[in-house]
N, C-alpha and C positions, 0 to 999 in steps of 0.2 A: 680720289683714292688714298689710302694710307697704307704704304708698304704692300699694295696689291689687295687690300681689303676695302670693301666699299664703305661710304658713309653710313653710320647706323650700325655696323658691325659691333657687337657687344664685347668688350674686354673686362674681365673681372677676375677675382680671386674667391676662393670658397673656404668656409670652415664648417664645423659641426658643433652643435651646443655642448655635447658632453665632453668633446675633445679640448675645448678651449674656456668654457665659461668659468669652471670652478664654483665657488659659492653654493655648494651642493645642499646646504641646510638653511640658506638665507631666504628672507621674504616669502616664506611659506611653501618653498619647493618641496615636493615629496620625493621618496626614494624611486630610483629607477632600477630597471634589471641590471644596468652596468654598474651602479653603486654596489649592489649586492655581489655581483660577480667579481668586481675589483677588489673588494674586501675578503674575498675568500682565499685563503692561503693557497698558492700554487697556481692560480689561475693567470696572473699577470708575470710576464717574463722577468721583470725587474723588480717585482714585489711592490710597484707603486700603486698609487690610487689617483683618481682625477679631482680630489677634494679642492685643490687649488688650481691645478693646470696652468693656464696663461692668464688667470684672473681677468678674463675678458669681460666679465659681468661687471667688473668696476673700471675697466681700462678701455671698454669699447670705443669710446669717443676719440681717444688718441689713436687707436688702432684703425679706425675709419678715416681719420685725417691722414694717417700714414699711407693707407691705401690710396687715397685721392691723390696724394703727393706723387705716387708712383705712376700716375697717369691712368689708373684704372677707373672705370666709370660705373662698375657694378659690383655689388657684394652679395654673394650667396652664403647666406647663413641658415642655420636650422633653429626652429622653435621647439624648446623642451616641454614636451606634453606634461611632465610632472610639475613644471612652473605654472602651467595654465589650469590643470585639473588634477591636483596632487594625488588624489586616489584613483585617477583614470576615469572616473565617472562620478557625477554628483556636483558638489559644491566647486564653483570657479574661484580661482585666486586672482583678485584684482591686481595685486603687486606684479604677478607674472605678466599680465597683459600690459601694464604699465611700462615694465622693462622693455619689452619688444617695441612698444610704441616709441620709446626714447631712442632705441637703436635705430628704427627705421626714420625717424625724424631727423636724427644726426646724419644718416646717409643722405638724405634729401638736402640738408643744409650744405653739405659738401659736394653736391652735384653728382652724387653716386645713386645709381637705381638699386633699390632693395629687391632681392630675389629670395623669397622664404620657402624652405622646405619644412613641411609639417611633421615629418617623421624621419629622423636619422638615428634610429635604432635604440632610443632611449625610452622604452616602453614603462609606464608606472608599474612598480612592482606588485601592487595589489591585483592588476589585471593579469600578470603572470601567474600569481598565486591561484587565479580563478580559471587557468588554462592556457593563458597567452594566445598566441597567434594560432595554436592548434585548435581553437574553438571559435565558432561563428560570431560570438557575441563581441569578441574584441574588434572585429571589422565595424560592427555597429557602433561600438563606443568611440571608434576613430572618427566615424562620421560625425558623431555629436562633438567631439573635440574640435574637429575641423571647422564645424559650423560655428562654434563659438568664437574661435580664433579669427576666423575670416570676418565674421560680423564686427568684431571690435577693431579690426585693423585694416580692413579693405580700403579705407580712404587714404592710408599712407603706404600700403603695399599692393601693387598691381599684378606682380608676377608670383605665382604660386607653383611650387612642386610638392605633390602629395607624399610620395615615398622616396626614399634614397636607397637604391640597390637591394630590392626585396630578395634577390638571390642570396645575398649575405645573411639577411634576417632569417630566411628559412633554413638555408643549408649549413651556414656556420653556427647559427643559433640552436638549431633543433636537429641537424644532421651530424656533423662532426663534433659539435659541442665546444669548438674553440672559442666561440664567441658567446656573450650573454644570450640567453639564460643558461648556457651550457648543458643543453639536453641532448641526448642521443637516441631518437626515436625511430630510426630507420626510415622506411618508405613513408611513414606518417608525416615526415617533414613536408611532403608535397601538400598536406592539408594546410600547413602554414603558407605555403605558396598561393593557394587558392583564397585563403582568407585575407592575406595581404592585398592581393589584386582586387578582391571584393571590396575591402576597405577603401582603396584607391577609387573605385567606381562609385560607391556610395557617396564618399565625400565629394566627388566631382558633381554629383546630381544634387548635392545639397548646397554647394558653395559657388557654382558657376553663375557668373554675371557678365553683361556686356562690357563692362568696365574693366574686367580682368583678363589675365591669360593664364592658362592652367595646363600643367604637364606632369611628367613623372621622370625620374632619373634612374636608368638602369646601368648596369655594368656588364655589357656584353663583351665578347672577345672572340677573335678568329680562333678556330680549333683546327689543328692540322694533324693528319696521320703521319706517324713516323715513317711509314713505308707505303707501298701500294698493296700490301697484302690484304686479303679480305678481312682478317682479324683487326688489323690496325685501322682500316677504314671504318670498321663497325665501331671500334672504340671511339674514333672521332665523332661518328654519328651519335653515339650515346651521349658524349659530353656536350657537343653542340646542342642537342636536344635539351639537356638540363641547364645549360648555361644560358642559351640563347632563345631557342624556339619556344620553350615552356613560358617564357614571358612575353616575347615579341608577338607570337601568334594570337594569344587570347586578347592582348591589347589592341592589335592592329588589324587582326583578321576575324576574331570573334570565335576562335576554336582553340582547343588544346591540341598538341601534337599527338596523334594516335599511338606512335610508336613509343613515345615516352611513358604514356599511361601503361601501355602492354609491358614495357621493360620493367616497370616499378610494381606491377601488380596492382595498380590504382584504377584501373579502368572503370570498374563497377562502382567505386566511391564517388568518382568524378561525374559518373552518369547521372547521379542523383541531383546535381546541382547545374545542369546545362542551362537552366532558366536564369542563372547569374550571369551568363556570357554577354547578353546585351548591356548589362550594367557595367561589366568590366571593360567593354569595348567601345564605350561611349567616346565620342570624338575628342581628340586632343588638340590644344592650340599649339603645342610643341612637344618634342621629346628630348630629354637631357640623356647624354651619353657620358658615362665615366669611363675613360679608356687608359689603361696602364700597360698591357702587354698581351701578346698572343699565348696560347698553350699548345704544345704539341704532345700528342699521346700515342701509347701503344699498348697492345694487348699481349703480354708475355705469356709463354707457356708455363703452365703450372700456377699454383696458388702463390698469392704474394704475401711475404712474411710481415712487412711493415709498409703498407701502402700509405702513400702522401695524402695529406687531407685535401689537396687540390682536387683529387678525383675519387675520393671516398664518398660518393653520392649514391643514393639507392638506384639500383639498376646499373651500376657501372663499378662494382666492387673489384673486378679483375682488370682494371685500367690503371696505367701509371702515367706520370708526366715524364717527358723525355728532354734531356739537356741537348739542345741543338748546337751549342758552342757560341751562341750569341753573347755579347757583353750583357752583364746583369747589374741590376741596382742592388743596394745593400739588402733589400727584401729577397734577393734571389730571382727577381723577375727579369726575363729577357727583355732587351731593349730592341723594338722593332717598330719604328713610326709607320711603315706601310701597313701595319695591322689596324691603325685608326682608319685609313682609307678603306680597307676591307669592310670593317664593320659599319661604317657610315653609308657606304654604297649599298650593303645588304639592306640596311633599314630603309634607305631610299627607294629601293625596288619594291619593298613591301607597302610602302606609304609615299608615293612619289611627291605629293604636294606638302607633306608634313615638314614644317620648320624643325631643324635640328640645332641643338646647342652641344658643344663639349663642356658638360658641366663639371667635370673633374679631369685633370691630366697633370701628372707630376711624378716625382721619383724621390726616394729616400737614398741619401748618402752620408756617410760619417762626417758631417761638417765639423770644423773646428774654428773657433774665434782666434784670429792670429794676434800677434803681440801689438800690432798697429791697429786692432779693432776692427778688422774686416773679415769677411768670410768669402774665400775664393772658391766657390762651388762651381767649378768649370764643368763637371760632368752633368750637373743638373741644368746649367745653361744650355749646353749642347743637346740634352735630351729635349727641353722646351722648344729650342730652335728647330729641331728636326721635325717635331709634331705640329708646330705652327706652320711650317713650310707645306706639310700635307694639307693643312686647312686652307691655306692660300690656294693651293692648286685646285682643291675641291671647289671652292667658291668660284674661281676663274672657269671651271667647267660647267657651272650652273647649278651644282647640288644647293639645295636651300639650307645651307649652314650659316646660322645667324649670330653665333657668339662663341666665345672661348673663355673658360674660368680655369685658372691655374690652381692646382691643389698642391699646397695649401697656402693661405696668406701666412700663417705662423707655424713654426714648429709646435707640436702639440702632443697630447696623450694618444699614442698610435695603438689604441685598442689593447689587444692581449700582448703587444710587444711593450706596453707602457711608454717610458720616455727614451727608449733605447733606439728609436728610429726618428729621423728628422725629414719631414716632407716640405718644411716651409721655404718660401722664398724670403722670409724674415726669420732670422736667428732669434730665439728667445733663451735668455738666461733664466732658468727655473728658479733660481735663488733670489735674484734681484728683480725679476720680470723685465729687465732691460732688452729692447728691441733693437736689432741691427739688421737693416736690409743687406741681404747677400748680394754677390755679384750678379746672380741671376736676376734679381729684382731690378738692379740698376740697368742691366741689359734690357729687360722688358720695358723699363721706363724710356730707355733710348728708343726702342723700337717704335713705341707709341708717340713719340714727340718729334720724330724725324721730319 
């Protein structure tokens, strides 16, 4: 046992291709929806783009060596679809496949197990131009891309995650519009949910082999009612349905929650595609859980003048997020480690034998490099320690939790916030690309080498 964790428990850190790689026009990479979005004035809070980011495309070898030096034995990265098939369909780019082969081989050289995510939001722009995740064809093109990538790299990558946080892709990309592609299509955003999950299932049917392990990474969260009133409890039901049950139930049970489809007026549309559910609910080897915070909601009297984007989802227009007084991160997200327990136990009840991994967990704080060249991120260290303690407790209770990945290895391009938020356990100077492990990274190293 290492600090209460059994041998074989996986310790890693995670990144995403668009957030760290840069090199957006090198070696045949095509444009993604995030390239288009970031270059649209007013979309990114600090006016930045990810054209360079952490330059991980060129610096990946030293980044992986640094990860290994921290005692981490796994690296979860994502593969950029536009590097593999620049137009989203058709011709394959050998240089893109070669890059990820080099990356995976470097992991193995340093004793680090690669975990590859096939889709972390960077859809090729030509596919968005053809309808994006609102049309079924994108799910089929994802299957094709997954097949090409898996065929080329399955000898060096054994752990595969199809999608990262389809809730964000659907509801932030097509609902609120705060993420790429920046569309606001109302209840039709649920079509994107279905096509994302269908893409996951189609990919699994194409790439699954006895030598690999295959899963998906969701971002579920405990949803609490602000009071015991009927209105607040119904608000919590609605948000829980959209955030959690709309994804967990089709994947693990083989059906969509009827109340969510009724709330959103999408029951008849989904009824046309019930034959897709066996594809979507194909058995998983594991499920990844990205956990950051819980949400408390209420249903106030009267219309809401400026509802927050956290709850402006179809069927929940008169729901607001409530500040419960908990400490918050720079993102404004409440810190409550017990929420990680709640959501992992919920999933375990739906699928008792399914191995679970915390595939993302971390916090943004306004870190500063001090005069002596260190970053004392005590709040992040405390955040990680609290959540790892919950993981230790759950493992000791017999829940099949198999690993933990900190988010993120590196400070990076934080989507619509640009470079104004730092989630990394390693500080990045975006001008010089110098990396500095923060106090949280050194604490984690100590935890893993005690």
